[in-house]
ZARO-61468 format. One record per residue (C-alpha): chain; x, y, z; residue number from 1. Coordinates in nm, 2 decimals, decimal comma, padded with zeros to 4 digits. Each point is the difference from the previous one (the first is absolute). Layout:
BEGIN
<node><unit>A</unit><u>X</u><v>Y</v><w>Z</w><pos>NUM</pos></node>
...
# end
This chain:
BEGIN
<node><unit>A</unit><u>-01,27</u><v>-00,49</v><w>-00,59</w><pos>1</pos></node>
<node><unit>A</unit><u>00,33</u><v>00,15</v><w>00,11</w><pos>2</pos></node>
<node><unit>A</unit><u>-00,05</u><v>00,32</v><w>-00,18</w><pos>3</pos></node>
<node><unit>A</unit><u>-00,31</u><v>00,08</v><w>00,22</w><pos>4</pos></node>
<node><unit>A</unit><u>00,20</u><v>-00,08</v><w>00,32</w><pos>5</pos></node>
<node><unit>A</unit><u>00,28</u><v>00,22</v><w>-00,12</w><pos>6</pos></node>
<node><unit>A</unit><u>-00,22</u><v>00,29</v><w>-00,11</w><pos>7</pos></node>
<node><unit>A</unit><u>-00,21</u><v>00,00</v><w>00,32</w><pos>8</pos></node>
<node><unit>A</unit><u>00,32</u><v>-00,01</v><w>00,21</w><pos>9</pos></node>
<node><unit>A</unit><u>00,14</u><v>00,28</v><w>-00,21</w><pos>10</pos></node>
<node><unit>A</unit><u>-00,31</u><v>00,21</v><w>00,06</w><pos>11</pos></node>
<node><unit>A</unit><u>00,00</u><v>-00,06</v><w>00,37</w><pos>12</pos></node>
<node><unit>A</unit><u>00,38</u><v>00,06</v><w>00,04</w><pos>13</pos></node>
<node><unit>A</unit><u>-00,02</u><v>00,32</v><w>-00,21</w><pos>14</pos></node>
<node><unit>A</unit><u>-00,30</u><v>00,12</v><w>00,21</w><pos>15</pos></node>
<node><unit>A</unit><u>00,21</u><v>-00,07</v><w>00,32</w><pos>16</pos></node>
<node><unit>A</unit><u>00,28</u><v>00,21</v><w>-00,15</w><pos>17</pos></node>
<node><unit>A</unit><u>00,23</u><v>-00,30</v><w>-00,02</w><pos>18</pos></node>
<node><unit>A</unit><u>00,25</u><v>00,01</v><w>-00,29</w><pos>19</pos></node>
<node><unit>A</unit><u>-00,06</u><v>-00,30</v><w>-00,24</w><pos>20</pos></node>
<node><unit>A</unit><u>00,07</u><v>-00,12</v><w>-00,34</w><pos>21</pos></node>
<node><unit>A</unit><u>-00,13</u><v>-00,27</v><w>-00,23</w><pos>22</pos></node>
<node><unit>A</unit><u>00,21</u><v>-00,31</v><w>-00,07</w><pos>23</pos></node>
<node><unit>A</unit><u>-00,08</u><v>-00,20</v><w>-00,31</w><pos>24</pos></node>
<node><unit>A</unit><u>00,14</u><v>-00,35</v><w>-00,04</w><pos>25</pos></node>
<node><unit>A</unit><u>00,23</u><v>-00,02</v><w>-00,29</w><pos>26</pos></node>
<node><unit>A</unit><u>-00,24</u><v>-00,22</v><w>-00,19</w><pos>27</pos></node>
<node><unit>A</unit><u>-00,28</u><v>00,24</v><w>00,09</w><pos>28</pos></node>
<node><unit>A</unit><u>-00,18</u><v>-00,28</v><w>00,19</w><pos>29</pos></node>
<node><unit>A</unit><u>-00,01</u><v>00,15</v><w>00,34</w><pos>30</pos></node>
<node><unit>A</unit><u>-00,03</u><v>00,34</v><w>00,17</w><pos>31</pos></node>
<node><unit>A</unit><u>00,10</u><v>00,12</v><w>00,35</w><pos>32</pos></node>
<node><unit>A</unit><u>00,11</u><v>00,30</v><w>00,18</w><pos>33</pos></node>
<node><unit>A</unit><u>00,32</u><v>00,14</v><w>00,16</w><pos>34</pos></node>
<node><unit>A</unit><u>-00,04</u><v>00,23</v><w>00,29</w><pos>35</pos></node>
<node><unit>A</unit><u>00,23</u><v>00,25</v><w>00,17</w><pos>36</pos></node>
<node><unit>A</unit><u>-00,11</u><v>00,08</v><w>00,35</w><pos>37</pos></node>
<node><unit>A</unit><u>00,31</u><v>00,20</v><w>00,08</w><pos>38</pos></node>
<node><unit>A</unit><u>00,26</u><v>-00,27</v><w>00,05</w><pos>39</pos></node>
<node><unit>A</unit><u>00,04</u><v>-00,12</v><w>-00,35</w><pos>40</pos></node>
<node><unit>A</unit><u>-00,20</u><v>-00,18</v><w>-00,27</w><pos>41</pos></node>
<node><unit>A</unit><u>-00,16</u><v>-00,34</v><w>00,07</w><pos>42</pos></node>
<node><unit>A</unit><u>-00,22</u><v>-00,24</v><w>-00,20</w><pos>43</pos></node>
<node><unit>A</unit><u>-00,37</u><v>00,01</v><w>00,09</w><pos>44</pos></node>
<node><unit>A</unit><u>-00,21</u><v>-00,27</v><w>-00,17</w><pos>45</pos></node>
<node><unit>A</unit><u>-00,36</u><v>-00,05</v><w>00,13</w><pos>46</pos></node>
<node><unit>A</unit><u>-00,10</u><v>-00,27</v><w>-00,25</w><pos>47</pos></node>
<node><unit>A</unit><u>-00,09</u><v>-00,32</v><w>00,18</w><pos>48</pos></node>
<node><unit>A</unit><u>00,21</u><v>-00,30</v><w>-00,09</w><pos>49</pos></node>
<node><unit>A</unit><u>-00,11</u><v>-00,37</v><w>00,00</w><pos>50</pos></node>
<node><unit>A</unit><u>00,36</u><v>-00,08</v><w>00,10</w><pos>51</pos></node>
<node><unit>A</unit><u>-00,01</u><v>00,25</v><w>00,29</w><pos>52</pos></node>
<node><unit>A</unit><u>00,24</u><v>00,26</v><w>00,08</w><pos>53</pos></node>
<node><unit>A</unit><u>00,01</u><v>00,34</v><w>00,16</w><pos>54</pos></node>
<node><unit>A</unit><u>00,11</u><v>00,29</v><w>-00,22</w><pos>55</pos></node>
<node><unit>A</unit><u>-00,05</u><v>00,30</v><w>00,22</w><pos>56</pos></node>
<node><unit>A</unit><u>00,31</u><v>00,21</v><w>00,00</w><pos>57</pos></node>
<node><unit>A</unit><u>00,24</u><v>-00,26</v><w>-00,12</w><pos>58</pos></node>
<node><unit>A</unit><u>00,35</u><v>00,04</v><w>-00,15</w><pos>59</pos></node>
<node><unit>A</unit><u>00,13</u><v>-00,09</v><w>-00,34</w><pos>60</pos></node>
<node><unit>A</unit><u>00,18</u><v>-00,30</v><w>00,15</w><pos>61</pos></node>
<node><unit>A</unit><u>-00,31</u><v>-00,13</v><w>00,17</w><pos>62</pos></node>
<node><unit>A</unit><u>-00,21</u><v>00,02</v><w>-00,32</w><pos>63</pos></node>
<node><unit>A</unit><u>00,29</u><v>-00,15</v><w>-00,21</w><pos>64</pos></node>
<node><unit>A</unit><u>00,01</u><v>-00,30</v><w>00,24</w><pos>65</pos></node>
<node><unit>A</unit><u>-00,38</u><v>-00,05</v><w>-00,03</w><pos>66</pos></node>
<node><unit>A</unit><u>00,02</u><v>00,04</v><w>-00,38</w><pos>67</pos></node>
<node><unit>A</unit><u>00,27</u><v>-00,27</v><w>-00,02</w><pos>68</pos></node>
<node><unit>A</unit><u>-00,25</u><v>-00,25</v><w>00,12</w><pos>69</pos></node>
<node><unit>A</unit><u>-00,33</u><v>00,14</v><w>-00,14</w><pos>70</pos></node>
<node><unit>A</unit><u>00,10</u><v>00,20</v><w>-00,31</w><pos>71</pos></node>
<node><unit>A</unit><u>-00,24</u><v>00,27</v><w>00,09</w><pos>72</pos></node>
<node><unit>A</unit><u>00,20</u><v>00,33</v><w>00,03</w><pos>73</pos></node>
<node><unit>A</unit><u>00,27</u><v>00,09</v><w>-00,26</w><pos>74</pos></node>
<node><unit>A</unit><u>00,06</u><v>00,35</v><w>-00,09</w><pos>75</pos></node>
<node><unit>A</unit><u>00,25</u><v>00,22</v><w>-00,17</w><pos>76</pos></node>
<node><unit>A</unit><u>00,20</u><v>00,12</v><w>00,31</w><pos>77</pos></node>
<node><unit>A</unit><u>00,16</u><v>00,28</v><w>-00,21</w><pos>78</pos></node>
<node><unit>A</unit><u>-00,35</u><v>00,17</v><w>-00,02</w><pos>79</pos></node>
<node><unit>A</unit><u>-00,07</u><v>00,01</v><w>00,37</w><pos>80</pos></node>
<node><unit>A</unit><u>00,17</u><v>00,11</v><w>00,32</w><pos>81</pos></node>
<node><unit>A</unit><u>00,19</u><v>-00,26</v><w>00,19</w><pos>82</pos></node>
<node><unit>A</unit><u>-00,13</u><v>-00,10</v><w>00,34</w><pos>83</pos></node>
<node><unit>A</unit><u>00,21</u><v>00,02</v><w>00,32</w><pos>84</pos></node>
<node><unit>A</unit><u>00,18</u><v>-00,33</v><w>00,08</w><pos>85</pos></node>
<node><unit>A</unit><u>-00,23</u><v>-00,08</v><w>00,29</w><pos>86</pos></node>
# end
C-alpha cells in the first residue's frame, strides 16, 4: 500500500530533519513524498513497482517520462514546488 510507504518515509525524513511534503496523485490513487535536502525539491517515492524504476531524488521531467509509459504519477504541478532541471 503506497500510503504506508509514503507515511513511513515521511516519519523517517521528518525525524532526520529533512524537509518533506506529501504528494497525492490527482485521482487520489497514489501517495509519495517530495524532499528538499538543501538544493531544491525532488520526488522521493519508496513504493516498489512491478515495472521497476528508481524514484529517489528524481526531477519532474524524470517522473513525467516514466508516467508517460506507466501512468503512475500524475499530479497538479501548481500545488507543489518545481524540481531543478537536473
